[in-house]
N, C-alpha and C positions, 0 to 999 in steps of 0.2 A: 842105639838103646832097644834093649832086647824088653820081653814081655813083662807085664807087672809080675812081683813075684811076691803072693802072698802070706801074713805072718805066721811062722813056726808053726806046726802042727802041735805041739806038745802043750803053747800058750792057752790056757783053759779064756774061753770064750767073759767070763764077771761078769754080765750083761752087755756084750757087748752087741751088738747090730750085724752079722752078715751080708756083708753087699754084691750084690754081681753087676757088672757093669760090662755094656753093649752099647761097642760104639764104630761105625767103618774106619775112623783115626784116630793112630794111636795116642796121638798125642794128643787128644780130647781125654782116650782114658785116663793117660799119666791123670792129665789137669781134675781131671773128677775125682782119681785115690789120693793125688795129694792135699785135696780141700778138700775131703770127709777124714782123711787122718789125722791131718790136721787141728782140727775140732777135735778130735778124739769121740769116745765112742762104738767106733764103727769098724770091722774086720775084714777084706778083703778075700769072699771066697773065690772068685773068678772073676774071669776078663775075656774080652773074645770079638774080634772085627764083624763075626758074620749072627746071621740067626741060629746057625742049625745049629755053629757052636755052642749060641746061647743055652738054647732051648737043653742040649747035654747038660751041658753046663748046671744048669737051673735044675734039673730031673736029678743029679747026683750030690748037690748040695743043701738043695733046698732055702735058698737067699731068705733074707729077711726082708731087706729091699734087691731090686732089678734098676738102676738106674742105664737109662736105651735110647737109642734110637731108632725110627721111624722107619728111617729109610736102610737098615741094613742086607747086607747081600744073603741071595740063599733062599731063605724061607721069608724072613723078611721080619719088619718088629709088631705091625699087626699078629701074626701066627703065632711072635714071643708070648705076645701081650696073655692070646690067647689058652695059652697054654701053660704058663706061671699056676703054680700049687697057689690056693685058696689064702696061706699063709704069709706070703711074697707081696707083698706092698708094691706098685711101677710108678715109676715115677719119668715121666717123655721129655727128656733133652733132645732137642730137634731146633735145625731150621722156618720147615713146613708150617705155615704160620695162615692155614685156610681153615675156615670155619666147620670147612664135613671133616677132614683130616682131625681136628678137634672134638669132634665130635664120636665120632669113628673109634679113637683112643678110648674115652673114655667108656663108650657101649662097650668095647675088648676089657677093658677093667684098669686100666690104668688109674692115678688117686691124684696125682699130679699132671703136670702140663707145665717146661717152661722151657725160653727158648735160649737158643747157646748166646744170640746177643743180649742175655737178660746179666744184670750182675752175677757175678758168684754168690752175693750173701742170698742173691736168693733162688738159687739150687738150692745150698745150705737150708735154708728155710722150709723149702720145700720135700727136702726128705726126711727133717725133722718131723712136719708136721705131720707126716704117711706112717713114720713112728709109732707116729702118738693115735695114726687111728683115727686122721682129719683128712679132709683130702684137701688140692693146695690149688691153684689156678693166679697165674702172676695179674699184676691187673691190667696189663694189655688183650691179655688172652680173657681174662673175664669180661671183657668192654668190648671184643672179636663178640664172644657169645652174645653177649646179650645183643647186639646192637643188629646180627645177626636173627636172631628170636624179633624183634619187633620191625624188621626185615618182610619176616612171615605169617608171624602175622595179619600186618598190611598188605602180604599176598593173597594170604586166605581167604579178608575179609572183602576183596577185589573179587576174587573168583564167589565167593558165595552169593555176591550184590551182582556180577553179573549172570547167573544161572537163571533164564526161567521158570516157574513152579512145574512145568509141562519135564525141562530141562532136568530139573532134578526126579522126578516119576522115573523116566525114560535110565536115568544113572543108576539108580537106587537096582531098577532091575537089574539093569545087564552088572553087579558088581552082586547078585544075585546065584547068579552065572546063567540065566536068560537069554536066549539066540536073538536076532530082530525079529524073525519075525514069531517068539514067545510072546515079545513086549507089543510088539506088535496088537496081539492077541487079547493081553489081560490089561493094554488102554482101550481098546478097541478100536487102533489108527492103524493107518495104512503103514506096509512094510519099509517105504519107500521117506517114508514122514519119521520112520523111527531113525531111518538111515540121514536123513537130514541132522533132525538132531542127536546122532550119534557124533559124526565133523564137526556140526558147532559146537557138540562141551571137547570134543579134541581138541577144537581152536583155540577154546577162550582157556583150558588150563594146561595148552601147552604141551599134550603128549600124544605119540608119538602111534597108536597104539593101545588094544583092547587090554590086556595086562599092565599097560603103564598107566589110561587114564583110571582102574582099576583102584591097583595100590595108592596114584593119590588119591583118591577119593576117599578111600580107604583109612588113609595114614594122616589125613586131614582131616574128616570128621564132616565131610559133604555124605557121608548115607550113613545107615545104619549096618552095625557088624550084624 
């Protein structure tokens, strides 16, 4: 079975939405296009099995919708998401169910996230939703994010409760870029005491370096930016 063939160039779009499909598996690309074609209202403007080809086709065709897997070879799905134009609504169709991957995709510009194990009707609903300008998450992915959110909130609460007032002061000054000696002078304590506080902070917040410690503190609002 060869590559997918877009409808003849002479056909007027008549309000039809142009779709780019990017997936490493040809059978998936065929299945997605067959679903969209049978539902009506969509025009295939490109298909590819790798990230580089997807980026090139997106630049040439300016699709209205891109259905893609983040596991594309080459530059990859995340790079494709970042390079899609503002008029292209991206639907991620993948096997990856990690909350980190979901957040990264949404942060890179995806409007919908669907698992390949989800029903076909859910993918169609996702595409129609993004065409209407509305984000879409399957119930399973939405639940995953909610569970992760509550888990992070609990972790943040534990982190805040675990820090002493002095550790908070040390953390704030470290986040401002001060060295151990500068923190010691600012707080009128010994440099060894600052080092002890720093080691305790890294242990409590499970950070391996000052840079990671500061990023964690800023991201979780443990310090004033």
